[in-house]
N, C-alpha and C positions, 0 to 999 in steps of 0.2 A: 404521490398518493397511491396506496395500493387498494384495489379494487377487488370484490370477490362477487361473482355472478351469483343469484340466487334463483330458485325456483320460482317462475312466473304463473300465476293462476289464469283461468280463463277471462278474467276481465282485464288484465294488463296487457295483453296481446304480445308479450315478449319478456325476455329476462330483464330483470331490473339490475341496478349496480349499486352497491353501497359501499362507502369507506366507513371510516370511524365516526359513527354516529351522524352522517349525512348521505344523501343520495347523490348518485354520480351521472353525468350524462350518458344516455344510451339511446338506441332507436326508440324506445318507449317514451323517453323523457329528453326530446331534443332541446338542448341548450346552446347558446350562441358561441360559447368557447369550450374548449376541452378540460381546462381547470376551473370549471364552475361547480359549486356544490349547492345542495339545496335541502330544505325539508319544509313540509306542510303539517298542519295540525287541524283538530276537529274544527268544522265549519268552514274552512276556506284560508284560515291563517297561513302564512306563507314567509320562509326566509330563503333568499338566494345571495350567493357570495361568488361574485366573478373575479377570482384572482388575476386573470389576464388583463380585464380591463379596469381593475383596482376599483371596483364598485360594489356595493351590498345594497339590498332591498328587504325591508321586512314589512310584514302587513299584518295587523292584528285587529280584528273588529270588536266594538263594544256591544254589538247586538247580532245575533245570528239571523240572517235572510232566510234560511231554509232550514230543513231538518238535519241535513248531513254536509252540504257542500255550498260554497259560495264562490261566484266567478269574479267577485270585484278585486281581489288580489291578483289573480292573473291577468285581468284587463289592465291594471295599473302598473305591473312589472313590463307588460308589453309597450305601454305608453313610454316608459322610462327608457327601454332600449330603443325604441324608435327615435325619442328626442336625443340620445347620445349618438345615434347613427347620422341624424341630421346635423348635428354639431360638427362631427367630424367630417362630413361629406363636404361642407363649404370650403374648408382650406384645401382639401386634397382636389377639389375640382378647380379652384383657382389656380394650384400649381400646375395642374394637367394643362389648363388653358394657356398658362405663360410659356410652358414647354412645348405645346403644339403649335403656338404662333411663331416659334423660333426655328422649328424643324420643318423643312420642306415637305417630307412624306405625311406628316401629320397636319398639314395646313387645313384639310377638310374637317378634322376633328376641331380644330380651332375655330372655325367659322361655325360648326355647328353649336359649339359651347356658347357663341355670342348670343344665339337666341333671336337673331334677326332674320 
């Protein structure tokens, strides 16, 4: 995907990056993976497609909470990524525990992961 930096006004704090119809990750808009695209709309509607994690998220409200922007969509997408991280963390920690129990230099880590 080709990105082209554009001029950033005083509100955005830095250059924005755009692809073909979507925003791309940048220091101004940090996203969890480099192959994530997004766009938002009036009132806080939001669409995010994470190609690396093979997930997508869309939020459209049926009633505006404020005159211009609503943080509900951002809160929901943050909760989604947090849940995905927790789901992935459990098997990764289990594998790490099994490996650390079997390797002498990592015994202390295995004991720490027991939680006793």
